[in-house]
C-alpha positions, 0 to 999 in steps of 0.5 A: 420961714420954712414950713416945719417944726424942728423940735417940740420941747416939753417942760417936765417936772421929773426929767428922769421919769419922763426920759424913762417913759419916752425912751423905755416905755414908748421906745423912742430912740434917745440921743445923748447930749453932753453938758445938760439936763435935757433929753432928745428923742428923734422922731420922723421929721422932728425931735422931741426934747424933755427939759425941766419946766422951770429951766424952760421958763427961764430959757424963754425969759419968764420969771415965773413958770406958772405965768399965764400963757405958759403951757410948758411946751415950746416949738422950735424952728431951727435954721441954717445961720444966725442971720436967718434966726434974726430974719425969722424973728423979724418976720414973726414980729412983723406978722403980729408976734411978740418978741419975748427974748431977742436972739443971742448966743446961748449957753449950749453954743448956739444962737436963739431967740423966742417969740410968742404968737398971737394965740400965746404959743412960744416959739424958739428960733435957733441956729445950732452949729453942732447938729443938723436939726433943720 
């Protein structure tokens, strides 16, 4: 696994308000994304994503967004291929992580899965064929 974080995703209660805060309030450069209720902002060396908290929990595979250990924040590690997603998830599990959601094709056209590190933090490992976030 390369030592980088591609995306930090914040699960938010009010996407419109949060988007205004980060975009207009803090002046972060927003990037439009078609077909989803998500906001992306480019930062130096990484991206910030805002996504409805309930949808983020559902994407991970959690039945309840208030589930113990879910802070509403995920970290993403984007890689260059589907096989690399599988390899990184396997490496994480071998190192002591718990596989939460096996890698699969996802609604936005990519391929991703989730693991939880030994301290309970959720990581998405993803391949995005449409945009270079690596």
